[in-house]
C-alpha positions as CSV (number, residue, x, y, z in Angstrom):
1,M,-54.5,-56.9,-44.0
2,K,-52.1,-59.8,-43.4
3,I,-51.7,-62.5,-46.1
4,S,-51.3,-65.7,-44.2
5,Q,-52.0,-68.1,-47.1
6,S,-51.3,-67.9,-50.8
7,Q,-50.7,-70.4,-53.6
8,L,-50.7,-70.5,-57.4
9,E,-54.2,-71.6,-58.3
10,Q,-54.2,-71.4,-62.1
11,V,-52.0,-70.5,-65.1
12,A,-53.9,-69.4,-68.1
13,V,-53.6,-68.2,-71.7
14,R,-57.3,-68.6,-72.6
15,E,-60.5,-67.8,-70.9
16,D,-61.5,-71.5,-70.5
17,Q,-58.4,-71.9,-68.3
18,Y,-59.4,-69.2,-65.9
19,P,-60.6,-70.2,-62.4
20,P,-64.3,-69.7,-61.7
21,E,-65.4,-66.1,-61.0
22,D,-66.1,-67.0,-57.3
23,L,-63.6,-64.7,-55.7
24,R,-62.8,-61.0,-56.3
25,E,-59.5,-60.3,-58.1
26,I,-56.9,-57.6,-58.0
27,A,-54.6,-57.7,-61.0
28,F,-51.0,-56.4,-61.2
29,A,-49.6,-55.0,-64.5
30,G,-46.3,-53.4,-65.4
31,R,-43.4,-53.3,-67.8
32,S,-41.1,-56.3,-67.9
33,N,-38.4,-56.0,-65.3
34,V,-40.4,-53.5,-63.1
35,G,-40.2,-55.8,-60.1
36,K,-43.7,-57.4,-60.2
37,S,-42.7,-60.8,-59.0
38,S,-40.6,-59.4,-56.2
39,L,-43.6,-57.2,-55.1
40,L,-46.0,-60.2,-55.1
41,N,-43.5,-62.2,-53.1
42,L,-43.2,-59.3,-50.6
43,L,-47.0,-58.9,-50.3
44,T,-47.5,-62.6,-49.6
45,G,-44.4,-63.0,-47.4
46,R,-43.3,-65.9,-49.7
47,K,-39.9,-65.8,-51.3
48,K,-40.7,-68.0,-54.3
49,L,-44.5,-67.6,-54.9
50,A,-43.9,-65.7,-58.1
51,H,-40.8,-66.6,-60.0
52,V,-38.2,-63.8,-60.1
53,S,-36.2,-64.0,-63.2
54,G,-32.9,-62.3,-64.1
55,S,-34.1,-61.9,-67.7
56,P,-37.3,-59.8,-68.2
57,G,-40.3,-60.9,-70.3
58,K,-40.6,-64.3,-68.6
59,T,-44.2,-64.1,-67.5
60,R,-46.1,-65.2,-70.6
61,T,-49.2,-66.3,-69.0
62,I,-51.9,-64.9,-66.7
63,N,-51.1,-66.3,-63.2
64,F,-53.9,-66.6,-60.6
65,Y,-52.9,-66.7,-57.0
66,R,-55.5,-67.7,-54.4
67,V,-54.9,-65.5,-51.2
68,N,-56.3,-66.3,-47.8
69,D,-59.1,-68.3,-49.5
70,A,-60.7,-64.9,-49.8
71,F,-59.6,-63.2,-53.1
72,R,-57.1,-63.6,-55.9
73,I,-54.0,-61.7,-57.0
74,V,-53.6,-61.9,-60.7
75,D,-50.2,-61.5,-62.3
76,L,-50.5,-60.2,-65.9
77,P,-47.6,-60.6,-68.4
78,G,-45.1,-57.8,-68.4
79,Y,-45.3,-55.4,-71.3
80,G,-42.7,-53.5,-73.3
81,Y,-39.8,-56.0,-73.4
82,A,-37.9,-55.3,-76.7
83,K,-36.4,-58.7,-77.1
84,V,-39.7,-60.5,-77.4
85,S,-40.9,-60.9,-81.0
86,R,-43.8,-58.7,-82.1
87,S,-46.1,-61.6,-82.6
88,I,-45.6,-62.9,-79.0
89,S,-46.0,-59.3,-77.7
90,E,-49.3,-58.9,-79.6
91,S,-50.5,-62.3,-78.3
92,W,-49.8,-61.2,-74.7
93,G,-51.7,-57.9,-75.5
94,K,-54.7,-59.8,-76.8
95,M,-54.6,-62.2,-73.8
96,M,-54.5,-59.3,-71.3
97,E,-57.1,-57.3,-73.1
98,H,-59.5,-60.2,-73.1
99,Y,-59.0,-60.8,-69.4
100,L,-59.4,-57.1,-68.5
101,E,-62.5,-56.6,-70.6
102,N,-64.4,-59.8,-69.7
103,R,-63.6,-60.6,-66.1
104,D,-66.6,-59.5,-64.0
105,N,-65.0,-60.2,-60.6
106,L,-61.9,-58.1,-61.4
107,I,-62.1,-55.0,-59.1
108,T,-59.0,-53.1,-60.0
109,V,-55.6,-53.3,-61.7
110,I,-52.6,-52.0,-59.8
111,Q,-50.1,-50.6,-62.2
112,L,-46.3,-50.8,-61.5
113,V,-43.8,-48.2,-62.7
114,D,-40.1,-47.9,-61.9
115,I,-39.7,-44.8,-59.6
116,R,-36.3,-44.0,-61.1
117,H,-37.6,-43.1,-64.5
118,A,-40.5,-41.2,-66.0
119,P,-43.3,-43.6,-67.0
120,S,-42.8,-44.8,-70.6
121,A,-45.1,-44.4,-73.5
122,Q,-46.3,-48.0,-72.9
123,D,-46.9,-47.2,-69.2
124,K,-49.0,-44.2,-70.3
125,T,-50.9,-46.3,-72.9
126,M,-51.6,-48.9,-70.2
127,H,-52.8,-46.3,-67.7
128,D,-55.1,-44.7,-70.3
129,Y,-56.5,-48.2,-71.2
130,L,-57.2,-49.0,-67.5
131,K,-58.8,-45.6,-66.9
132,A,-61.1,-46.2,-69.9
133,Y,-62.4,-49.3,-68.2
134,G,-62.5,-47.8,-64.7
135,L,-59.7,-50.2,-63.5
136,D,-57.2,-47.5,-62.6
137,G,-56.5,-45.5,-59.4
138,I,-53.4,-47.1,-57.9
139,V,-49.9,-46.9,-59.1
140,V,-47.0,-48.6,-57.3
141,A,-43.7,-47.0,-57.8
142,T,-41.2,-49.9,-57.4
143,K,-37.5,-49.8,-56.5
144,A,-37.9,-46.9,-54.1
145,D,-34.7,-47.9,-52.3
146,K,-32.7,-46.9,-55.5
147,I,-33.4,-43.2,-55.0
148,S,-32.8,-40.7,-52.2
149,R,-35.5,-39.3,-49.9
150,N,-35.0,-35.9,-51.7
151,Q,-35.7,-37.4,-55.1
152,L,-38.8,-39.4,-53.9
153,N,-41.4,-36.6,-54.0
154,K,-39.9,-35.2,-57.2
155,Q,-40.3,-38.6,-58.9
156,I,-43.8,-39.1,-57.6
157,R,-44.8,-35.7,-59.0
158,L,-43.2,-36.8,-62.4
159,I,-45.2,-40.1,-62.3
160,R,-48.4,-38.2,-61.5
161,Q,-47.8,-35.7,-64.3
162,T,-46.7,-38.2,-67.0
163,L,-49.7,-40.5,-66.4
164,Q,-52.0,-37.5,-65.8
165,L,-53.3,-39.0,-62.6
166,D,-56.4,-37.6,-60.9
167,P,-55.9,-36.0,-57.5
168,E,-57.5,-39.0,-55.7
169,D,-55.3,-41.5,-57.5
170,L,-52.7,-43.1,-55.3
171,V,-48.9,-43.4,-56.0
172,L,-47.4,-45.8,-53.4
173,P,-43.5,-46.1,-53.3
174,V,-42.5,-49.6,-52.5
175,S,-39.1,-51.3,-52.1
176,A,-39.1,-55.1,-52.2
177,L,-35.4,-55.0,-51.2
178,K,-36.0,-52.9,-48.1
179,R,-39.4,-54.4,-47.5
180,T,-41.1,-50.9,-47.4
181,G,-44.5,-49.8,-48.6
182,A,-46.1,-53.3,-48.6
183,D,-48.2,-52.6,-45.5
184,E,-49.7,-49.5,-47.1
185,L,-50.5,-51.3,-50.3
186,L,-52.1,-54.2,-48.4
187,D,-54.3,-51.7,-46.5
188,V,-55.4,-50.2,-49.8
189,M,-56.2,-53.7,-51.2
190,E,-58.1,-54.5,-48.0
191,Q,-60.2,-51.4,-48.4
192,L,-60.9,-52.3,-52.1
193,L,-62.0,-55.8,-51.2
194,E,-64.4,-54.4,-48.5
195,E,-66.1,-52.0,-50.8
């Protein structure tokens, strides 16, 4: 799949602000500072579609991007940023939970983890939550340019073990900096949208 057209369609914190359920949606979730905005910019071929911030925890809304007038990419708030107050963190959690549990046109959630580290307890909690709702199956291991080729398979095994992935679950290494892995992810997204 090639993304030729993408734009921010809606920014929401409540359900009444969501766009209509007229297009299928693929959501992206990950810890703050995992590289979600950079990945979305890589996938869409746009440098500034999603705002890349030097300080994590900046996405505090659910951002709906209309893609090729055919589907939406949904950017969920990053989780696990320590410098955000507990009340704000809990409000993000409730906002995400409401979206994930009530959006009928949501087909999957692609979870992002940093390939350099074992997934955190929050990554594991998120994966278990997605699995319970049948929204799991694809993990993108970001920042793949930061480790050697020798470390790559070892880190992917660690991610699979820590998140207790099923054999059919995918772990796709991606580097926004080196622009690698995006085509594979777009192919997987295309297959999902065709199912």
